[in-house]
C-alpha positions as a Python dict, from the first residue, in 0.01 Angstrom:
ca = {
    (1, 'M'): (0, 0, 0),
    (2, 'N'): (240, 150, 238),
    (3, 'L'): (47, -43, 512),
    (4, 'L'): (81, -367, 323),
    (5, 'I'): (468, -322, 291),
    (6, 'K'): (483, -253, 685),
    (7, 'L'): (284, -559, 757),
    (8, 'L'): (502, -758, 520),
    (9, 'G'): (802, -624, 697),
    (10, 'T'): (656, -739, 1040),
    (11, 'G'): (589, -1074, 897),
    (12, 'V'): (938, -1111, 744),
    (13, 'S'): (1076, -992, 1092),
    (14, 'L'): (869, -1242, 1283),
    (15, 'G'): (976, -1520, 1060),
    (16, 'A'): (1331, -1429, 1071),
    (17, 'G'): (1313, -1401, 1456),
    (18, 'L'): (1164, -1766, 1468),
    (19, 'A'): (1438, -1883, 1222),
    (20, 'G'): (1717, -1721, 1423),
    (21, 'T'): (1591, -1861, 1758),
    (22, 'K'): (1580, -2206, 1587),
    (23, 'L'): (1952, -2149, 1459),
    (24, 'V'): (2074, -2044, 1776),
    (25, 'N'): (1923, -2340, 1981),
    (26, 'T'): (2048, -2575, 1725),
    (27, 'I'): (2398, -2421, 1721),
    (28, 'W'): (2429, -2433, 2091),
    (29, 'E'): (2299, -2792, 2101),
    (30, 'K'): (2553, -2894, 1855),
    (31, 'T'): (2839, -2700, 2032),
    (32, 'T'): (2767, -2778, 2392),
    (33, 'G'): (2584, -3112, 2353),
    (34, 'Q'): (2327, -2983, 2600),
    (35, 'K'): (1977, -2842, 2540),
    (36, 'P'): (1969, -2454, 2548),
    (37, 'P'): (1894, -2294, 2888),
    (38, 'T'): (1577, -2151, 2797),
    (39, 'G'): (1396, -2216, 3141),
    (40, 'K'): (1152, -2438, 2991),
    (41, 'H'): (1339, -2752, 3099),
    (42, 'E'): (1337, -2735, 3491),
    (43, 'D'): (1532, -3065, 3528),
    (44, 'V'): (1847, -2978, 3325),
    (45, 'P'): (2083, -2807, 3554),
    (46, 'T'): (2256, -2496, 3403),
    (47, 'S'): (2537, -2276, 3547),
    (48, 'L'): (2493, -1905, 3551),
    (49, 'R'): (2792, -1875, 3304),
    (50, 'S'): (2605, -2094, 3037),
    (51, 'A'): (2283, -1923, 3087),
    (52, 'L'): (2455, -1551, 3058),
    (53, 'T'): (2643, -1677, 2750),
    (54, 'F'): (2324, -1814, 2576),
    (55, 'A'): (2135, -1489, 2680),
    (56, 'L'): (2420, -1300, 2517),
    (57, 'I'): (2434, -1478, 2198),
    (58, 'S'): (2046, -1502, 2173),
    (59, 'A'): (2020, -1121, 2230),
    (60, 'S'): (2276, -1034, 1970),
    (61, 'V'): (2131, -1268, 1710),
    (62, 'S'): (1800, -1087, 1770),
    (63, 'A'): (1939, -738, 1750),
    (64, 'I'): (2099, -807, 1427),
    (65, 'I'): (1780, -972, 1294),
    (66, 'Q'): (1581, -668, 1403),
    (67, 'V'): (1813, -424, 1235),
    (68, 'L'): (1827, -618, 913),
    (69, 'A'): (1446, -662, 890),
    (70, 'N'): (1401, -274, 956),
    (71, 'R'): (1646, -181, 698),
    (72, 'G'): (1475, -413, 451),
    (73, 'T'): (1145, -272, 514),
    (74, 'Q'): (1279, 100, 484),
    (75, 'R'): (1415, 4, 150),
    (76, 'A'): (1116, -172, 30),
    (77, 'I'): (903, 145, 128),
    (78, 'A'): (1158, 360, -73),
    (79, 'R'): (1147, 144, -357),
    (80, 'F'): (776, 136, -369),
    (81, 'A'): (747, 527, -343),
    (82, 'K'): (1010, 564, -614),
    (83, 'T'): (802, 339, -852),
    (84, 'Q'): (481, 495, -740),
    (85, 'D'): (608, 822, -838),
    (86, 'I'): (720, 718, -1199),
    (87, 'V'): (380, 558, -1255),
}
């Protein structure tokens, strides 16, 4: 069952990462009026400043999501271990 919780934590982390990426991209588009500088759109010129700003924001959101997902998984494992001891 411990493996199941870890797999669930990984799935939650991946889902949260995808949602975070979508959120950052949407906010970037609404704020700047341009597509995010992801490197997929070769025809969209981007300045180094905007590319670095986007990278910094994306990395920050990714790190926050990773920390929150890890904490949530650890809490779930601890809660499961506590309830398993009771039963």
